[in-house]
C-alpha positions as CSV (number, residue, x, y, z in Angstrom):
1,X,5.9,-2.1,63.3
2,X,7.8,-1.8,60.0
3,X,6.0,-2.7,56.8
4,X,6.7,-6.0,55.0
5,X,7.6,-4.2,51.7
6,X,10.1,-2.0,53.5
7,X,11.6,-5.0,55.3
8,X,11.9,-6.9,52.0
9,X,13.6,-4.0,50.2
10,X,15.9,-3.1,53.0
11,X,16.9,-6.7,53.3
12,X,17.7,-6.7,49.6
13,X,19.8,-3.7,50.2
14,X,21.8,-5.6,52.7
15,X,22.6,-8.1,49.9
16,X,23.5,-5.3,47.6
17,X,25.9,-3.8,50.1
18,X,27.5,-7.2,50.8
19,X,27.9,-7.7,47.0
20,X,29.6,-4.3,46.9
21,X,32.1,-5.4,49.5
22,X,32.6,-8.7,47.6
23,X,33.1,-6.8,44.4
24,X,35.6,-4.4,45.9
25,X,37.5,-7.2,47.6
26,X,37.7,-8.9,44.2
27,X,39.1,-5.7,42.7
28,X,41.5,-5.3,45.6
29,X,42.8,-8.9,44.9
30,X,43.2,-8.1,41.2
31,X,45.2,-4.9,42.0
32,X,47.2,-6.7,44.7
33,X,48.1,-9.5,42.2
34,X,49.2,-6.8,39.7
35,X,51.4,-5.2,42.4
36,X,49.4,-2.0,42.7
37,X,49.2,-2.0,46.5
38,X,47.8,1.5,46.9
39,X,44.8,0.7,44.6
40,X,44.3,-2.5,46.5
41,X,44.4,-0.7,49.9
42,X,41.8,1.8,48.7
43,X,39.5,-0.9,47.5
44,X,40.0,-3.0,50.6
45,X,39.0,0.0,52.7
46,X,36.0,0.5,50.4
47,X,35.0,-3.1,50.9
48,X,35.2,-2.6,54.7
49,X,33.0,0.5,54.4
50,X,30.4,-1.4,52.4
51,X,30.3,-4.1,55.1
52,X,29.6,-1.3,57.6
53,X,26.7,-0.1,55.4
54,X,25.3,-3.7,55.3
55,X,25.5,-3.8,59.1
56,X,23.7,-0.4,59.5
57,X,20.8,-1.8,57.5
58,X,20.9,-5.1,59.5
59,X,20.9,-3.2,62.9
60,X,18.1,-0.9,61.7
61,X,15.9,-3.7,60.7
62,X,16.5,-5.6,63.9
63,X,15.8,-2.4,65.9
64,X,12.5,-2.1,64.1
65,X,11.6,-5.7,65.0
66,X,12.1,-7.3,61.6
67,X,13.5,-10.8,61.2
68,X,16.4,-10.4,58.7
69,X,16.9,-13.3,56.3
70,X,19.7,-13.6,53.7
71,X,19.9,-14.6,50.1
72,X,23.0,-15.8,48.2
73,X,25.5,-13.1,47.2
74,X,26.4,-13.5,43.5
75,X,30.0,-13.9,42.5
76,X,31.7,-10.7,41.3
77,X,33.8,-10.2,38.2
78,X,37.4,-11.0,38.9
79,X,39.4,-9.5,36.0
80,X,39.6,-6.0,34.5
81,X,41.4,-4.7,31.5
82,X,43.3,-2.0,33.4
83,X,42.9,0.3,36.4
84,X,40.6,2.7,34.4
85,X,38.3,-0.2,33.5
86,X,38.2,-1.3,37.1
87,X,37.3,2.2,38.4
88,X,34.8,2.8,35.7
89,X,33.1,-0.4,37.1
90,X,33.3,1.1,40.6
91,X,31.6,4.3,39.4
92,X,28.9,2.4,37.6
93,X,28.3,0.2,40.6
94,X,28.1,3.3,42.9
95,X,25.5,4.8,40.6
96,X,23.5,1.6,40.8
97,X,23.6,1.7,44.6
98,X,22.5,5.3,44.6
99,X,19.5,4.4,42.4
100,X,18.6,1.6,44.8
101,X,18.8,4.0,47.8
102,X,16.7,6.5,46.1
103,X,14.1,3.9,45.3
104,X,14.1,2.9,49.0
105,X,13.5,6.6,50.0
106,X,10.5,6.7,47.5
107,X,9.1,3.5,49.0
108,X,9.4,4.7,52.6
109,X,7.7,8.0,51.5
110,X,4.9,6.1,49.7
111,X,4.4,3.9,52.8
112,X,4.5,6.9,55.2
113,X,7.4,5.3,57.1
114,X,9.1,8.4,58.5
115,X,11.6,6.5,60.5
116,X,12.9,4.7,57.4
117,X,13.0,8.0,55.5
118,X,15.1,9.6,58.2
119,X,17.4,6.5,58.4
120,X,17.9,6.5,54.6
121,X,18.9,10.1,54.5
122,X,22.4,9.2,55.8
123,X,22.8,6.8,52.8
124,X,21.6,9.5,50.3
125,X,24.4,11.8,51.6
126,X,26.9,8.9,51.7
127,X,26.2,8.0,48.1
128,X,26.9,11.5,46.9
129,X,30.4,11.1,48.5
130,X,30.8,7.6,47.1
131,X,30.0,8.7,43.5
132,X,32.2,11.7,43.8
133,X,35.3,9.7,44.9
134,X,34.8,7.1,42.2
135,X,34.3,9.8,39.6
136,X,37.5,11.6,40.7
137,X,39.6,8.5,40.4
138,X,38.1,7.7,37.0
139,X,38.9,11.3,35.8
140,X,42.5,11.0,37.2
141,X,43.0,7.7,35.4
142,X,41.5,9.1,32.2
143,X,44.1,11.9,32.4
144,X,46.9,9.6,33.2
145,X,46.1,7.2,30.4
146,X,48.9,4.6,30.3
147,X,51.5,6.7,32.0
148,X,53.3,4.4,34.4
149,X,54.6,7.4,36.3
150,X,51.1,8.7,36.7
151,X,49.9,5.3,37.8
152,X,52.6,5.1,40.4
153,X,51.7,8.5,41.7
154,X,48.0,7.7,42.0
155,X,48.8,4.3,43.5
156,X,50.8,6.1,46.2
157,X,48.0,8.6,46.8
158,X,45.3,5.9,47.1
159,X,47.5,3.9,49.4
160,X,47.3,6.7,52.0
161,X,43.6,6.0,52.6
162,X,42.8,5.1,56.2
163,X,40.2,2.6,57.2
């Protein structure tokens, strides 16, 4: 049987993952409204991926016999100064999620919950990728500055994302 502390913290992570999806959908909407469809598509795909992460936690908890209960998801920010500001927020949020995942690993280790340690390793690896992608986009936007041509090129590149 899975421990109560692990259940509580993994359930809180479901909420964090759902908030991530909510935040990225808000960003996608902001970009869509500003007519940057490629940025919007990238963030929409990211929101879908975060929903998948929440479902992985949900399934894992159910597989371990836990009763999953849900808390409210806080409202996300809905406006950003510019694309760089938005993607700096993405990078900051991904770093926050990484810190949460690492705390979950530490808790699973402390409680000798090997199954949860193994389950969480996928998320540790995933967060390395998430932070890398967010950082790459921030660095590109920082190089582009306010070049409309550069923004159009990056918009087109991000619009090619599948998923």
